C-alpha positions as CSV (number, residue, x, y, z in Angstrom):
1,M,0.0,0.0,0.0
2,T,1.1,3.5,-0.8
3,M,1.1,6.4,1.7
4,N,-2.5,7.4,0.5
5,G,-3.9,4.0,1.0
6,L,-3.7,3.0,-2.6
7,P,-2.3,-0.2,-3.5
8,N,1.1,-0.4,-5.0
9,S,2.0,-0.1,-8.6
10,G,0.4,-2.9,-10.5
11,E,-1.5,-4.1,-7.7
12,P,-5.2,-5.0,-8.4
13,D,-7.9,-2.9,-6.9
14,G,-9.6,-4.5,-4.2
15,R,-12.8,-2.6,-4.7
16,R,-12.6,-3.3,-8.5
17,P,-11.5,-7.0,-9.0
18,G,-9.1,-7.4,-12.1
19,R,-8.3,-3.8,-12.4
20,V,-5.5,-1.7,-11.6
21,I,-5.9,1.9,-10.2
22,M,-5.2,4.4,-12.9
23,G,-1.6,6.0,-12.5
24,T,-0.4,3.0,-10.7
25,A,1.2,1.0,-13.6
26,K,4.6,2.1,-14.6
27,I,4.3,1.2,-18.3
28,I,1.7,1.7,-20.9
29,D,1.4,0.1,-24.2
30,F,-0.7,2.6,-26.1
31,Q,-1.2,0.2,-29.2
32,Q,-2.6,-2.4,-27.0
33,A,-4.8,0.1,-25.0
34,V,-6.2,1.4,-28.7
35,A,-6.6,-2.3,-29.8
36,A,-8.4,-3.2,-26.7
37,R,-10.8,-0.1,-26.9
38,A,-11.7,-1.1,-30.5
39,P,-15.3,-2.3,-31.0
40,H,-14.2,-5.4,-32.6
41,A,-11.3,-6.3,-30.4
42,A,-12.8,-9.0,-28.5
43,G,-13.7,-11.3,-31.5
44,R,-10.5,-10.6,-33.2
45,P,-8.4,-13.6,-33.9
46,A,-4.7,-13.5,-33.6
47,P,-3.1,-13.5,-37.1
48,H,-1.9,-17.0,-38.3
49,V,0.5,-18.2,-40.8
50,E,-2.2,-19.0,-43.2
51,D,-3.3,-15.5,-43.2
52,M,0.2,-14.3,-43.8
53,D,0.4,-16.9,-46.9
54,A,-2.8,-15.5,-48.3
55,F,-1.7,-12.1,-47.9
56,R,1.7,-13.1,-49.7
57,G,-0.4,-14.5,-52.5
58,E,-2.5,-11.4,-52.8
59,I,0.9,-9.4,-53.0
60,G,2.0,-11.7,-55.8
61,T,-1.2,-11.2,-57.7
62,L,-1.1,-7.4,-57.4
63,Q,2.7,-7.6,-58.7
64,H,1.5,-9.7,-61.7
65,Q,-1.2,-7.1,-62.3
66,L,1.3,-4.2,-62.0
67,D,3.7,-6.0,-64.4
68,L,1.0,-6.4,-67.0
69,L,0.1,-2.8,-66.6
70,S,3.6,-1.6,-67.2
71,V,3.7,-3.7,-70.5
72,H,0.3,-2.2,-71.6
73,L,1.5,1.4,-70.8
74,G,4.8,0.6,-72.6
75,L,3.2,-0.3,-75.8
76,M,0.7,2.5,-75.7
77,L,3.7,4.9,-75.2
78,W,5.1,3.0,-78.2
79,R,1.9,3.7,-80.3
80,F,1.8,7.4,-79.3
81,D,5.4,7.7,-80.5
82,L,4.6,6.2,-83.7
83,I,1.5,8.5,-84.2
84,L,3.7,11.5,-83.3
85,F,6.3,10.5,-85.9
86,S,3.5,9.8,-88.5
87,I,1.9,13.4,-87.7
88,Q,5.4,15.1,-88.0
89,E,6.1,12.9,-91.5
90,T,2.7,14.2,-92.7
91,A,3.4,17.9,-91.7
92,G,6.7,17.9,-93.6
93,F,5.1,16.0,-96.6
94,C,2.4,18.9,-96.8
95,A,5.1,21.7,-96.5
96,D,7.1,19.9,-99.3
97,C,3.8,19.8,-101.5
98,R,3.0,23.4,-100.8
99,E,6.5,24.4,-101.9
100,A,6.2,22.3,-105.1
101,M,2.8,24.0,-105.9
102,E,4.2,27.4,-105.5
103,M,6.9,26.7,-108.1
104,T,6.9,28.5,-111.6
105,D,9.5,26.1,-113.2
106,I,7.5,23.2,-115.0
107,D,10.7,20.8,-114.9
108,A,11.3,21.6,-111.0
109,M,7.7,21.1,-110.3
110,E,7.8,17.7,-112.2
111,R,11.0,16.7,-110.2
112,A,9.2,17.7,-106.8
113,R,6.1,15.7,-107.8
114,D,8.2,12.6,-108.4
115,D,10.1,13.1,-105.3
116,L,6.8,13.4,-103.4
117,K,5.5,10.3,-105.2
118,A,8.5,8.2,-104.1
119,K,8.1,9.5,-100.5
120,L,4.5,8.6,-100.6
121,D,5.1,5.1,-101.9
122,E,8.0,4.6,-99.4
123,R,5.4,5.9,-96.5
124,A,2.6,3.4,-97.6
125,A,5.2,0.6,-97.5
126,F,6.3,1.6,-94.2
127,W,2.7,1.6,-92.6
128,R,1.8,-1.6,-94.3
129,N,4.6,-3.4,-92.6
130,P,5.4,-1.8,-89.4
């Protein structure tokens, strides 16, 4: 007993069996206190090895899904790069066509026309067999 008549640290309180008087315990584990106050704490089972195995299985499944997502995002990025290349190539082709149209020399226009036709044929072959 202490000088004020209360039980010593950690001793049960005689007035409330199984209880310790507040302030008499020396170490408090706050995580245990919060867990004990949770409404579902009484029915919560302790973690088991099977639960950890299931958790690891779910992590493996998530990792697999992330890997698949990474592959699909890589393919989408490649397709966007291909579309960007096509747009740039088309813009260049249109600029060449405009320049050829503005020419006044018939021979130069015919050479530009032949060059543009060769570029167009090359482009069509590229897009048929990427």
